Structures are given as structure tokens and as C-alpha cells.
C-alpha positions in Angstrom: -65.2 -88.9 -251.8 -64.6 -92.5 -252.9 -68.2 -93.5 -253.4 -70.7 -90.6 -253.6 -73.6 -93.0 -253.4 -72.6 -94.2 -249.9 -74.5 -92.6 -247.1 -73.7 -92.6 -243.4 -75.7 -92.4 -240.2 -74.4 -89.3 -238.4 -75.1 -87.9 -234.9 -74.2 -84.5 -233.6 -73.6 -84.5 -229.8 -74.0 -81.0 -228.5 -76.5 -80.1 -231.2 -77.9 -77.2 -229.3 -74.6 -75.4 -228.7 -72.9 -72.9 -231.0 -70.4 -75.4 -232.4 -73.1 -78.1 -232.7 -75.3 -75.8 -234.6 -72.5 -74.9 -236.9 -71.7 -78.6 -237.4 -75.3 -79.1 -238.6 -75.0 -76.2 -240.9 -71.7 -77.4 -242.4 -73.0 -80.9 -243.0 -75.9 -79.4 -244.9 -73.9 -76.8 -246.9 -71.3 -79.4 -247.9 -74.0 -81.9 -248.9 -72.4 -84.5 -246.6 -73.7 -88.0 -247.5 -76.1 -88.4 -244.5 -78.6 -91.2 -244.4 -79.9 -91.0 -240.8 -79.4 -87.8 -238.8 -79.5 -87.8 -235.0 -79.1 -84.7 -232.9 -78.1 -85.4 -229.3 -77.5 -83.3 -226.2 -77.4 -83.4 -222.4 -80.6 -83.6 -220.3 -80.4 -79.8 -219.8 -81.0 -79.0 -223.5 -82.6 -82.1 -224.9 -86.1 -81.6 -226.2 -85.2 -78.5 -228.2 -85.7 -78.5 -231.9 -83.1 -78.3 -234.7 -83.5 -78.3 -238.4 -81.5 -80.3 -240.9 -82.2 -80.2 -244.7 -85.6 -78.7 -244.1 -86.7 -81.3 -241.6 -87.3 -80.6 -237.9 -85.8 -82.9 -235.3 -86.2 -83.2 -231.6 -82.9 -83.3 -229.8 -82.6 -86.5 -227.8 -80.7 -87.1 -224.5 -77.4 -88.7 -225.2 -76.9 -92.1 -223.6 -74.5 -95.0 -224.4 -77.4 -96.7 -226.3 -77.8 -93.6 -228.5 -75.0 -94.7 -230.9 -76.5 -98.0 -232.0 -76.3 -98.0 -235.8 -74.5 -94.6 -235.9 -71.3 -94.6 -238.0 -70.0 -91.1 -237.5 -70.3 -89.1 -234.3 -69.5 -85.4 -234.2 -69.0 -84.5 -230.5 -69.0 -81.1 -229.0 -70.7 -81.3 -225.7 -67.8 -80.8 -223.3 -64.8 -82.8 -222.2 -66.7 -84.7 -219.4 -69.4 -85.8 -221.8 -66.9 -86.9 -224.4 -64.9 -88.8 -221.8 -67.9 -90.7 -220.7 -69.7 -91.3 -224.1 -67.0 -91.5 -226.8 -65.7 -94.9 -225.7 -69.3 -96.1 -225.5 -69.9 -94.9 -229.0 -66.8 -96.7 -230.3 -68.0 -99.9 -228.8 -71.2 -99.5 -230.9 -69.1 -99.2 -234.1 -69.3 -95.4 -234.3 -66.2 -93.3 -235.3 -66.1 -90.3 -233.0 -64.7 -87.0 -234.1 -64.3 -85.1 -230.9 -64.1 -81.3 -230.6 -63.3 -81.2 -226.9 -59.9 -81.2 -225.2 -60.3 -84.6 -223.5 -58.5 -86.8 -226.1 -56.2 -84.3 -227.8 -53.0 -85.2 -226.1 -53.7 -88.9 -225.8 -50.9 -90.6 -227.8 -53.3 -93.2 -229.0 -55.7 -90.6 -230.5 -54.8 -88.7 -233.8 -55.1 -84.9 -233.4 -55.9 -83.7 -237.0 -56.2 -80.8 -239.2 -56.8 -82.6 -242.5 -54.8 -80.2 -244.7 -51.9 -80.4 -242.4 -51.6 -84.0 -241.1 -54.5 -85.9 -242.6 -52.1 -88.9 -242.9 -52.5 -89.4 -239.1 -56.1 -90.5 -239.6 -54.9 -94.0 -240.7 -53.8 -94.7 -237.1 -57.2 -94.0 -235.5 -58.8 -96.5 -233.1 -62.2 -95.1 -233.2 -61.6 -91.6 -231.9 -60.1 -88.6 -233.7 -59.5 -85.3 -231.9 -60.2 -81.9 -233.3 -57.6 -79.3 -232.1 -58.3 -76.2 -230.2 -59.8 -73.6 -232.5 -56.8 -71.2 -232.1 -54.3 -74.0 -232.8 -56.2 -75.1 -235.9 -56.1 -71.7 -237.7 -52.4 -71.2 -236.8 -51.1 -74.6 -238.0 -52.8 -74.1 -241.4 -50.5 -71.1 -241.9 -47.5 -72.6 -240.2 -47.5 -75.9 -242.3 -46.2 -74.6 -245.6 -43.6 -72.4 -243.9 -42.5 -75.4 -241.8 -42.2 -77.6 -244.8 -40.2 -75.0 -246.8 -37.7 -73.6 -244.2 -38.3 -75.2 -240.9 -39.4 -73.5 -237.7 -37.3 -72.8 -234.6 -39.6 -70.8 -232.4 -43.2 -69.4 -232.4 -44.5 -66.5 -230.2 -48.3 -66.1 -230.5 -50.7 -63.7 -228.8 -54.4 -64.4 -229.4 -57.4 -62.2 -229.4 -60.2 -64.7 -229.0 -64.0 -64.0 -229.3 -66.5 -64.7 -226.6 -68.1 -67.5 -228.7 -65.1 -69.6 -227.9 -66.5 -69.9 -224.4 -70.1 -70.4 -225.6 -73.4 -68.7 -226.3 -73.8 -67.7 -222.7 -70.6 -65.6 -222.8 -71.7 -63.9 -226.0 -75.1 -63.1 -224.4 -73.2 -61.8 -221.4 -71.1 -59.5 -223.6 -74.1 -58.0 -225.3 -76.0 -57.5 -222.0 -73.0 -55.8 -220.4 -72.6 -53.6 -223.4 -76.2 -52.5 -223.4 -76.0 -51.7 -219.7 -72.8 -49.7 -220.0 -74.0 -47.8 -223.0 -77.0 -46.7 -221.0 -74.9 -45.8 -217.9 -71.1 -46.0 -218.2 -70.9 -46.1 -214.4 -73.2 -49.0 -214.0 -72.2 -52.2 -212.3 -72.5 -55.2 -214.6 -73.0 -58.9 -213.8 -70.1 -61.2 -214.5 -71.2 -64.8 -214.6 -69.4 -66.8 -217.3 -66.1 -65.0 -218.0 -63.5 -64.2 -215.4 -64.0 -60.5 -215.6 -66.1 -57.9 -217.4 -65.7 -58.3 -221.1 -67.6 -55.3 -222.4 -65.2 -52.5 -223.4 -62.4 -54.6 -221.9 -59.9 -57.4 -222.7 -59.2 -60.3 -220.4 -55.8 -62.1 -220.4 -57.3 -65.3 -219.1 -58.8 -68.1 -221.0 -59.4 -71.3 -218.9 -57.6 -71.9 -215.6 -54.1 -70.8 -214.6 -51.5 -73.6 -214.2 -48.5 -73.8 -211.9 -46.1 -72.5 -214.6 -48.1 -69.2 -214.9 -49.6 -70.1 -218.3 -53.3 -70.8 -218.8 -54.7 -74.2 -220.0 -55.6 -72.5 -223.3 -52.0 -71.3 -223.8 -50.6 -74.7 -223.1 -53.1 -76.3 -225.5 -51.6 -74.1 -228.3 -48.1 -75.1 -227.3 -48.7 -78.8 -227.0 -51.2 -79.3 -229.8 -49.1 -77.4 -232.4 -46.1 -79.7 -231.7 -48.3 -82.8 -231.9 -49.9 -81.8 -235.2 -46.6 -80.7 -236.8 -45.0 -83.8 -235.4 -42.1 -81.9 -234.0 -41.4 -81.5 -230.3 -38.3 -79.4 -230.9 -40.2 -76.3 -231.9 -40.1 -73.7 -229.1 -43.5 -72.1 -228.6 -44.9 -69.5 -226.2 -48.4 -68.2 -226.1 -50.6 -65.6 -224.5 -54.3 -66.0 -224.9 -56.7 -63.1 -224.4 -60.5 -62.8 -224.6 -61.8 -59.8 -226.4 -65.3 -58.3 -226.9 -65.9 -59.8 -230.3 -68.8 -62.3 -230.9 -67.2 -64.6 -233.6 -63.7 -64.8 -235.0 -60.3 -65.4 -233.3 -57.3 -63.3 -234.3 -53.7 -64.1 -233.7 -50.4 -62.1 -233.8 -47.8 -64.7 -234.7 -44.0 -64.3 -234.7 -42.1 -67.1 -236.4 -38.4 -67.7 -236.3 -37.5 -70.0 -239.2 -34.4 -72.2 -239.5 -33.6 -70.8 -242.9 -34.1 -67.3 -244.3 -37.4 -66.6 -246.0 -38.8 -63.3 -247.2 -42.2 -61.8 -246.6 -43.0 -62.2 -250.3 -42.0 -65.8 -250.3 -44.3 -66.4 -247.3 -47.2 -64.8 -249.1 -46.6 -67.0 -252.1 -46.3 -70.2 -250.0 -49.4 -69.7 -247.9 -51.6 -68.4 -250.7 -51.2 -71.8 -252.4 -52.2 -73.7 -249.3 -55.7 -75.1 -249.1 -58.3 -73.1 -247.2 -55.8 -70.2 -246.5 -56.4 -66.8 -248.1 -53.9 -63.9 -248.1 -55.3 -60.4 -247.5 -52.2 -58.4 -247.3 -51.9 -54.9 -248.8 -51.9 -52.6 -245.7 -51.3 -49.5 -247.8 -54.7 -50.0 -249.4 -56.3 -50.9 -246.1 -56.3 -54.6 -246.9 -55.8 -56.9 -243.9 -58.2 -59.3 -242.2 -60.4 -58.5 -239.1 -62.8 -60.9 -237.3 -65.7 -59.4 -239.2 -64.2 -60.6 -242.5 -64.0 -64.2 -241.4 -67.5 -64.9 -240.1 -69.1 -67.7 -241.9 -66.0 -68.3 -244.1 -64.2 -71.6 -244.6 -60.9 -69.8 -245.2 -58.3 -68.7 -242.7 -57.3 -65.2 -243.5 -53.7 -63.9 -243.2 -52.3 -60.4 -243.4 -49.7 -58.0 -242.0 -47.0 -60.3 -243.3 -43.6 -58.8 -242.7 -40.0 -59.6 -241.8 -39.2 -59.1 -238.1 -36.6 -56.3 -237.8 -35.4 -57.5 -234.4 -34.1 -61.0 -235.2 -32.6 -62.9 -238.1 -35.0 -65.3 -239.9 -38.1 -63.7 -238.3 -41.6 -63.4 -239.8 -44.5 -61.6 -238.3 -48.2 -62.1 -239.4 -51.8 -61.6 -238.4 -54.1 -64.6 -238.7 -57.9 -64.5 -238.4 -60.5 -67.3 -238.6 -64.1 -68.2 -237.7 -63.6 -70.2 -234.5 -66.9 -71.9 -234.7 -66.6 -72.9 -238.3 -63.0 -73.3 -239.4 -61.7 -73.8 -235.9 -64.3 -76.5 -235.0 -67.3 -77.5 -237.1 -65.7 -77.4 -240.6 -62.5 -79.2 -239.4 -64.6 -82.0 -237.9 -66.6 -82.4 -241.2 -63.4 -82.2 -243.3 -62.0 -85.1 -241.1 -65.0 -87.2 -241.9 -64.8 -86.4 -245.6 -61.1 -87.3 -245.6 -61.8 -90.6 -243.8 -64.4 -91.5 -246.5 -62.1 -90.6 -249.3 -59.3 -92.7 -247.7 -61.6 -95.7 -247.0 -61.1 -95.4 -243.3 -64.8 -95.7 -242.3 
């Protein structure tokens, strides 16, 4: 950071949610230069208590006036809340780093993974968008490959944890599991996810669109192109919810413009910031969601050449969706902005 002595007034909007809680944790663990800390939420959860650096705070209701004197706002309270309050925060002089989908494809708003396209931050007008968690972990691995040999096409299938929906979905998964363990024939309540998640996988994340894809799948398509600044890449995605609490996994097939070997891919991505290669299947070494929980790194394994096409590479990517895919990325954006004198 440019000036370690500088401190900033920081708010977390959505402080009671899973991502908001992780944002608070990351701010504390990374010793972010916070002067005043303000936890905010909707009326539904305001009044709850959160702890930051050993001090207990009461979560306040977010209103347009909440952002007076706040310099950095980390938003993760839903797209409607961000749509309403982010412009109000900017009017008060607050730079908003928004974790919702609302601003991601706005051409006036940078969509940033700092290690990949941190240069885009210089064009901000008060709001910076955090990408979808599944997109964030994938582009970290794609970037060094893209720079080295170019990318023609990407086919990705995701295996996304229930925490991607929220804490209610995680609770629902556990409750369904307990019920079915006691009685495999029991009927379970389905409230937050489209279908039963316990002992099941659900090939629907968000709503279906007219083209047959879900919103989640099209987020991955469109956001990847925007972050890599290349609309020519052909991308198709299938997003699936799985009965895992934390950690998104992805099977990614990449067709490159020039030939690259699996070993060259390992060497490239192992040098890229916050990416860790775990790839020795013969010794049982490859990442699973359990391995990524609480980790800053995105984990990559099962790297191999696709035997069905020329210039094809297959891999398996795993990352903590709450941390690397959301909270950490937001804090890294703020750190980069401080370092580049953009605040």
C-alpha cells in the first residue's frame, strides 16, 4: 500500500450474510487500514451484533444517509439493494465495491479480478463490480494461459456449493440430510433451492432464460469475456448446485489458439498470484472443496491434454466461493486502489 499510515472509513453492507461475514473476517485478517468501521444491513437483519477487531458492533439499517463520511463500501446485500444504495453512496463520496450482479455488465463499471485486470480500476466512476464467484476462480487460471497462447473456446461445468445461494440454503441442505438419514423415504421441505439438494445434484442455478441457459451460466459467459477483454472467445457453461457447504468446483475444457502441453500449463499457472497447483493424481493429489475452505488460493488439478481435439486442455478448479470468489476479491480491489492512489 502506498501509505500504510493512511486509514479509511469502511462499511460492509450485508454484514449479517455469509459473504458479509467473510468480508469482515478478511478485513481483519489482512490488517486492512480501517479507521471507522460501519456494519450495515436491511431492516430484516439490522440490530444483530458483529465483531470486528475484538469490538462488538450493532448492525445498522442501511439508508442513503448511512454513507456520509464513508470512503470504501463493500456491498453484498443483493442486487436490488445495490441498485438503490450504491449510487447514493457514490454521491456521498464513497467508492463502492459491489459483490452483486447488478452493475457487472454495465459498460461504465469496471468488472475486476485484481490479479487479472487490475488496470481497469483506473476507469472507475465510483462503483467497481466483483464478478460472479465461479467466474472469478476460473479467470485466475485462464489469464496466464490466455496471455501465453490465446484461447479459442471454453467449456465449463460447475459444481457449486449451497453457500452460493446463502446461509438459508446451507441450513436447508443440513436439515434435509438429517431427515433423510433418519428415514430415507421421508418427504423433505424444499424452500430455497429449486429441488431437494440432499443426496442430489440440481442443474439449475438462478432462473432459466429463453436460450435455455440459466442466468448463472450466462454470467460466466459474459463476465469472462469482459474481464479478459475479448468478446471473440467462445464460451459455454452448465452450472450445477451440489450438496456441499462451501467451495465451488469446475471442470474446464480450454481450446487454445496455439499448442500448449499440460506441463507447460502447470508451470504457467503455478507462477500466477493466488493460484496453487495440486496435480499428482497417481499419488492422490488433486483438489476438492474441502481443501479450499478458508484459503486465499484457487486450487487446480487434473491438468491434462484433451485427447479429442487439437490444442485442448482439461483441468479441475476449486475455490472458496465466499472468500476467494467474493470477500477476498473485494478487499484485494480496495488494496489495489489504495496502492494505485485511486481512492
